[in-house]
N, C-alpha and C positions, 0 to 999 in steps of 0.2 A: 782720620778716624772715626770722626761722626757720621760723616758719609757712609763709611762702608758698614756701620750698625746700622744705618737707617737701608740702606739696599738688602740687607740679610733679612731684616725685622719684616720690612714688604713681601721678601719671598716668602718667608714663613705665613705670613697674615695669609698671602696668594694662596698657598698651598693649603691653610685651614680652611680659607672661606672655598675653594675647590671640592676639599673632602667631604665637608659640613654639607655641598648642595649636593652631589652624589649621593650621601648617607640619606638626605630627605627624598631623593626620586628612583634612586636607583636601589632593588633588594640585593642583586646581583653583588653592587660594591659593599653595600654594608653588611651583608654575610661575611664577604671577602676581608673585610677589614676586621672583624671579630677574629680570624685566626692568628693575628698578631699578639693576642692576649690570651689565648687559650693554650693550656699546656698539655694538651692531649696531641700524640705525634700520630699520625697516619698518611698515607700518598694522598688521600681526599683535600687532608687538611695543608698539606704543604705544596699542592696544586694550586689550592682554591689561595694561598698566601703569593704565588708566583702570579696568578689574576690581580691581585688586589697589587702589587709592586709594578706589574706591566701596564696596569690601566694608568698611576701613575707618573708613569716614564712615558706612557704614550705609546706604547709599543701595537704596531698594526694589528696582530691578532689578539692581543687582550681588547683593543677596544672595539672588536669585531663582536669579542663573545659578550662585552657591555651592551652594543647595539641590538644585539641579537636578542638578547633577554628583555622582559616584561616590565613595564612600569604604569603607575598609575597615569591613566590617559583621560583627555576631556571626557565631561557628557557622566562623569560618576552621579551628578543627582538627578540625571534624566534616565536613570537605571544602566550605566556602560558599566560592567563589571569584569570585562574583558583585560586584561594586559597579559597578552598572548606572546609579545616577541614576535621571533620568527624561528620556527622549525628547520625551514628548509636554508636559511640563512646561517646557522648554527651549525648545520651538518656539513656546511660546505666551507669551513673556514680551512678545515684541513685538508681540502682538495688543490693539490697542485696544478692541474691541468689547466692552460687558462682559457679564456673565452675566446673564444671564436668571432673576434671584432679586429678591424682593421687597425694594426698596430701602427698605425704613422696616421690617421684621423684622431685616435679615440687616444687623450690623454688618460694619463696613468702615472702614477708615483713609482719613481726608481724602485728597485729590489733591497730589501734590508734584510738581516739576520733575523728579522723580528717579525716578517708577514706570517708566518704559520706555528701554530701553538707548540711546544715543546712535549706535550703528551695530545692524547686523545680527547675528543669533546663528546658531549652527548645532552641532550633536550630532556629537561625536568619539567612535568608539571606541579604545581602545588596549588591545591584545590582548598581555600580559607571562605569560613563566614565571619559574615559581618553583621552589626546590629545600628545600621544607621537606619535613624526615623526621616532623615533630612530627603534620604533618596526617594523619587516617586517609584512606590509599588504598585502592584499589578496583580497581586495573587499568584505570579509565576513560579512554578517549582524551584527553579534556578535564578532566583532574582537576588537572594541575599549570598549569592555563594560567586566570591571573586576568584578566577581563572589564573593563574598568575604561571608563566612561562619563563624558565631559566636555562640558560649554556652555560656547564658545569662540565669540569671534570669527570673523562666517563669512570675515572676510578672509585668516585661518591657510590654511595648506597642511598638509599632512600631513606635507611636511620640516621646516616651523615647527617644529610640535608636537615631532616628532622630535628636534630640537635641545633645547628646554628639558626635554624630558622626560631625554636622555641626562645632561643636568647635575644636574637633581633628582635621578633614581634613583640613582646612586652615593654622595650625600651620605646617605643613609639618613636622611632625614627624618622618613619615617613611623614612627609609633608599632609596629606589626607588626613592622618590619623589625629594630627592636633588640631586641624582647619575644623573638618565635622565630628570632632570629640567621637572620633571611632573607635569602638573594639573589634579587634581578630582575632579569630581562632583558628588553628589550623588543623582541618578535617583530613586531607589526605595527600598524600605523595607518590610520585612513580614516577621511574625513567623509561623513555619511551625508547624504541627500536631495542630493548633488552625481551621484544617477546619470543616465544616458543610455539605460537599457533598452530602452524606448520604439523606440529607432533603429537595434537591432540589428539584422542583419540577419534573426538566428532569430525574433527578436519578430513582426517584419514576414511572416514565412514563418508562424507558428502564428496569428497574428491572420487570415490571409487564408485557413487550413486551416477555420478557424472560422468565418470568415464564407461562405465558401463551402458547408460543411457545414448553416450556415443555411439559404441560399436553398435549398439542395435537399432540405433537409426542407420548408421553405413548401410550393416547388412541388410535390412528392410529396405531401403531405397533400392539398393543393387539389384535384389530379389526381384521387388517390383519391377525394375525399368529392364532386368533380363529376360525375366518369365511372365512375370502376371501381366504386362503391358502387349507383349507379342501374344499372348492368349488371346485377352481380350479384342485384341486388332484382327485374329485371326475368327475368332468368333463373329464378330460384325460384319465380316467379309462374307464367311460362308453365308451367315443371313440373309443379308444383300442377295447374293447370287440365287438362294433359294426363293426370294420375291420373284428375281426377275425370272427365273423360269416358270415359275407358275403365272406368271402376267403372258408369257408368250406360250403357254400350252392350247392348242386349239378346243373348241367348242364342240363336240361333236355328238347327235343325236344316234346312240349306240342300238336303242332300239329300233330305229327307222330301219338301220342298213344292217344290222344283226350281228354286229361288231364287238366282241369284249373288250373293251379298251379299259386299262386302269386308270384310276383318279390319279391326278396330278401329287397329293401326297403318298398313295404307294408306290409310284415310281421313285419318287426321290427318295422313301425309305428302302428302297433295294437299292440303288447306285452306291458306289463308293465312294467315300470321300475323298474330295480332292485333296487334302496335307493328311499328314501323318501325325501333324503337332497332337499331342495330347490336350484334348479339352476338358479333363476332368477339373474338379475344384481341389484347390490346394489342400494337403493336408494340415492338420494340427501345428508342426512345426512351420508351413508356409504361410498359414493365417497369423499365426503369431507375429515372424516377422511381417507379413503384409502390413501389421497396425502399426510399424513402425517405421511403415517408409513416408520421408520426407515428401518426397514428389504426389504422391496421392493426398497427403495431409494437406500437403500446402494449397493444392486446388479445393481440397474440401472447405478449407479457410475463407479461400479470394473467390470463390463462386457466386455469383450475384442471382443466381435463379433462386424462386423458393419456389415453394406448393402454393396452387390456384387458389386453395382455401385458407392461408397463411394472412394474417395482418400483418401487412410491410410496415405500418408506422412505429411498430415495437422497436424496432431496429435503431430507429432515430430517435425514441424516446430513451431505449436503454444508452445508446452512444451519449448524448448529452445528458444524462444523468451521473454517467462516470466522467464526464467533462467538471461537473460541478461537483463531486468528489474529490476529485483531483486537485481541484481548485482550491477546495476547503482543509484537505490535508497538506498544502503545500505551504500553507500560512501556519497551519495548526501546528505541524512539527518544527515550522521554520523558528517561532520563537524562542526554542532553546540558543539559536545561533543569534540573535538579534541585540545589538547594543542599544538600542531606541525603542525598547516594547513601549512604554508609552505613547509614541508616535504614531507606534501602527494602531494603537487602540483611537488617536486622533483621527487616522484614517478611516478607520472603521463607522467612525458616528457621522462620515456621509451620509445622503440618500439614497443613493445609487450604491453605495456599498452591503445594502442591507442584503441581498443576496447571498453574500458571502457572511456579513455580521450573524445574520439568522440562516445559517446555515443546515441545520440536522434534518431539514425536511428533504436535503438529497439523498440521504437515505429510507427514508418513508417512500420514497419514490420505487427504489428497488424492491421494497417488501411489498408494495402495492403490485409492482408488477409481476414477483414471485407468485403471489397468491392468485393473482390472475390467469397467469399461464398454467399454474395448477389446476386451476376450477377448468378453465377453458380445453385444456389437454383431456380432463376426465371426463367431461360431459358429451364432447364429440367423438373421445371412443366408444362412450357406451351408444352413442346415437340416438333413436327412438325407444329402446330399450331402456330405460332408466330406474323403472322399478324392478327390482329382483323378484322373480317366483317364489311362491311360497309351498312348503315352507322354507326358512330362511336357513342357507348352508351356511353355517356360523363359523365353522373353521375354514370354508372356503373365503369369507372375507375377511377372519383373521390372516389367513394366506395371500392374500390382496393386498392388505397393511404393508405387511414383511415383505413382500415383492417391490412394492411402491419404495419402502424406504431403506432397502437394502441397494436397488439400483441408483438412488440418488447420493447412498454413502459410498459405493464405489467409485461414482464419478466425482467428488469434488475431492475425496482423501486424498487420494496418491500425491497430486499437485500440492497439496496445501503440505502435507508431509515432509517433501523438500524444500517448499518454502520456508519451514521452522527450520529445517537443517541449516540451508544458506542462510538465513537470519542469524542464528547461533552464531554460525561460525564467522559470518564478516563483522558483527559486533565486538567477538573477540579479538577480530584484529586489530578494530579503531579503537579498540579500549588499550591495546598497548600500543600502537603506533600514533594514532590521532593525539591531539593538542585538545580537542576540545570534546565536552563533557557532555550527552544526552539524558533525556528524563528516559526515555524510549529503553528497555536494557534485557533484549531476548538473550544474551549471553549467560544471563544470573536466572532467569526466572524461567526458561525455554526448559534447559536442564532439569529442574523441578518441580514445573508444572503440565509439561507436555501434555501429560495425560488426560488432563482438562479439556487441550482443544480438540483431541481424540473422540473423545464423549461428545464434542459440543455442547459442553454446558459452562466453560469460562466466564460469562457473561454473570454468573451469580457470584464471582471472587472480587475484590476490588482491583482497580486497575493498578495498583501496585506489586499486583501480584501476577499479572497478565503476561503471559506469551503473546507476543505481537498484537499490541493493544486493539487497533484496527478489526482484529478476526471477533470481537465479540458480536460483529454482525453475522457472519457464518454460523456462531450458535445459536441466535433469536430464530434467525430464518429455519434453521434445522427445524428446532423448537415449532413453531409456527407449521410448517410442513405437516407434522406430526398430529400436531393439533388438528389441521385442518383437514387432513387426507381421514383423519376420523370421522370430522364432519360429512365428509363428502361420502364418506363409503356409508355413515350412515342415514344419508339423503335417499339412497335408494332402497332401503329398508322402512324407515319412518322417516319422511320430510318434515315431520310438522317439530319433530324432536330435535331433528338439526337445525332448524329455525329458531328455535327457542333458545338452544343451548350456544348458538352463535350471538343472536342477540345479548345474552348473559355475558359472554364474554367480552364483546363490544361496551357493555355498561361498567362492569369490571376495572377495563380498561380504562374509561373515560374516569370513572371515582377515582380511583387508587391513584393515579397520576395527578390528580387535579389536588388529592388529599395528601399526596407527598409533598408536591410545591407548596402548599399552607405549612405544612408542618416544620418544612425547613424553611421557611422565609424564603423561599426564592424570586428573585426579580430577575431576570434573566439580563443583566447586565454583562458585559464580555468577560469578566473576570469570573463572575457565579457561573456564567457556561460551561467553563473549564474547571472550575471547583467542584461542583455539582454534580459531574457525569455518575459517579458511583450513585448516587439517591435516586437522581431521575431518569437516568438516560441509557442505561443498560440492561436493566432488568426487562423480562420479555412483558408484563402486565402492563409496561410502560409505553410497548410501542407495537401489539397488535393489533392495534385498529385499523389501520391503513391495509393489514396484510388481509383481515376478513373483508376490508371492502373491496378489497381485490378479487377474492373468490366468491364474492357476490356481485361483481361484476361480471365474470365469467360465467356466472350461471344465466344472468340476466339475458345477457348478448348471445348464448347458447341454445338456451332451452324459451326463454320467455319471448324473444324478438326473433330466432333462427335465423340471427346475421342480418334482419332487415328490421328498419324505422324509418319511417314517411312521416312527418312532420311538415305542418305548411310553416310560409314562412318568417311569418310573427313570434309564435311557439317555439320557431328553431333561433332566432334571432335574442329571443330572450334568454333561453340556454346557454346561449356562446356570451350571455351579458353575466347573468348569474352564478357562473360556474369559476370562469375566470377570476371573476373580482372575489370569491372564498380564496381562494388561492393567492390573491394579491394582499388580500386583507391579511392572511395568515403572513407572509413575508414582511410586508410594510407597515405593519400597525404597530409594531414594537419600535419604532424610530424614535429616537430619545431614550428609551430605556426606563424614563420617569415615571414609572405602572406602579399601583397598588401591590400590596401581597395575594389580597383577592383576587383581583383583577387578573394577574399572574397565575392563580392556581386555575379560576376559570378559563384562561388562554389556555395552559397547558394540558386543562383533560379534554378541551373539545379540538385543539389544533389539528391533531395526528390524523385523528378519525376526519376530521374537514376534509384534509388533503386528500385523504382517499375519495372523496366523494367528487372532488375537483375535476381530479386526474380520472375517475371513473366515467365522467362525461365524455373526456377528450378520448378517451380508446373505444365506446361506443360510436361517438360520433365521425370518428377515423374509421373504424370498422365497417359501417352502417353508409360510407358515402357523404357523409353531414358535415363534413370539415374542410372542403373545397382545397386551396392552396395550403393549409396545413397540415392536411392530410397528405398530399404531393411531397411538403417538403420533408417530413415524417420519414416518407415511402420512398426518398430519394435512393438507388440501390446500394449507392457508394456506402452508405452507412452500414447495407449487410457485412461486409467482412469485418470492417471495425467494430460492430457489435457484437461479434463473435468473440471477443478479447476480452470482454469487461471482466470476466472471472478475473482472468490473470493478474488484468491491468491492475483492479482492486486490492490483489495481494500484493503488487509489485510496487506500486508507485509510491508507498512511505520509505521502503528502503531505496528508490531512486532518488528520495530525497535527503535521505542520512548519507549515501553515497556523496553527492553532489555537496552538500554541506561539511561531514567531519572528513572529506577527502581534503577540500580547500583548504581547513586546519586556520582560516581565519573569521571574525566576527560579522556579520553583516547589517545593513540599514534597512530600516522600513521606509520604505516610499514606494508611492502606486504604480510607477513605472516598474521598480524592481521585483511589486508584487505580481505585475502582470508579466513579465519577462520568464520568472520562474515558475509560473502557472502553465505557461504554452511549453516550455522547454521541458518542465516534468512531465506533461501531458504525452508528449513526443515521444521523449525519451523510455516512458512507462510504456506505451504501445509499441515500440521497437520492441523492447527485451518481452514483453507479454507475448509477442509473435512466436519469437523463439520460446519460449516457456509453453506454451501451447504444443507446438510441432514436437519437442521434447518430453514432457512432462503430464500432458493433458489431453491431446489427440489420441495417442496411442492408447493410453488405459480407458478411456469412452469407448472405444474400437474393440479392446478384450473385453470391457463388461457387456459389451454386445453380443461379441462370439459366445462368450459363455453363456448369457441366458439363452442365447438358439440354439446352443447345444441341449441345455436343458430343458426349455421346451422342446425341443424333437425327442429329447429321451421320455420324458412325459407321456405325449403322444403316443409314440411307441407301447408304453406300457400301458395305456388304456386300450389303446387295440388290440394287443396280445389279450 
């Protein structure tokens, strides 16, 4: 009898010990155990109780649900708040299709009646905020948010789960709560796989735009291949025949022999054409279809021939600037999914990681390039007649400004709108189906604030309200375009006034940026660079310096130097030492980040404008054949097609990053090798997607804009002639 009681006591002690251990480690087991004591009856609670009993009886389906659910993981003090579990494993519990593996060589347990759950399962995500001060923090947005995945009965609603969690969490069953004196507060609960994103109006609109664009591309390609290309070939053949006949007509002195012979051109004009194929230009409908031809647009994107007077190095600089931007974005947006953010900060402290750690100047390279191209093309189009005639035609100058602005707006905006719609739909899908949470919220912000993007003013608002946070660059670039266009047009009226205003703008940029940095006590540590984006990063008066230096560089190269610069070798060597050292100083001087607020203010005030000076020498040296092997490398023709994809690549690369990580539904680990692979993988995928994005949404609308402007110009000329 004593032996019997001893066995019974050992059994209950073992069960109690197992029950306590699971309550300490597993949230799913803890909330399912609560259903034994509550007196609310519903399908959800009854099925939760079956999970509790199934785990205690070691039924396979219940153990799978337990295994698929998240629990506290190692690395909590190092920033790991991901208790994700496995969404895919939970979804597969009810799948009765066997795996396609060898039934002989792969061991598997014998089938039982308890292999599959008696009800459907779903995956739920609980987002909880904790108050641990022992965890290593880095001022990242989600660093205090625990993301917990639970494999639960499908009959449960978010309200049912919240009821159970509100009972379980305050009792501090979890060992981490006791060990780290951790207070946890439930913030949000959602059931995955219950989304209705396909029926939303924005999804339908986006799919319709995609369908219409696809049909236009197919129709345009067929029209181009079947109609336009044969017409062009016939025109080319006739032109070649014309030249051949001209070459074979004998030269006869008609005055000597008194013979009246028509010239070769007159003979050919009176001859009948050899082909009856109509060679007239296509009508409006044909022209519109031609704009959407994938055949012609693909040829235009991939061609490597450029105009003789163009600056070949621009393509290489643009391409590598995009690579730098993608590198920065890959790490910047990956922070939301890193389980060891402090480890990433450790990697960024390395000396050779400074181009990534101090990476905000990659955008200043694009700003300089935009200002340079605007100025270069403006003065090239004016030629020697820079100064306008007196009296000044004010309305003509105003019309010139609006013409330039409208052309730019129509070029940038269509593909931008499509990207906004696509981002909204994409993040709506991931919010309903992905177990991961991201700081970026286009599905919430874009429906509210899309108009700010289309007006290019979203950089004046907080990042928390931005529709596509990376689109701030398009806004500042457009604002700088307007300011610089006014200055360029003014330079043709009163050059000194334009110079004075430009200098004032640069001085304001330096002064305001330095003061803003000092006022907020900014020191460019890794976390402060992230937190202070609203204060010193996005506003136009903090970024216009390199753009205006680009404008000045374009003027110097075009007007002052006229594309030529002859320097003696010692002076040339000196220039190649001074200006690259300026850029290297800007990138590497913050190594260690232990600088004073005063030094940081001076550095922030002058660094972006100085960055423009360094790039200015590079552009002038390459354009005037004073860059040697550097110019040859940057002018490599292979960069030309890739550089044409920079705009679409910039728009799409953050989306590719979120697709990769939110689609994976698992946390990431910060390693140098992992960052490198992620950067190059994202870059290649972004270029591939940018290629198709350009063919469908960028190139056609650029051609439509050109066609419209040509028609308006012809109509204007006819009006003037009449």
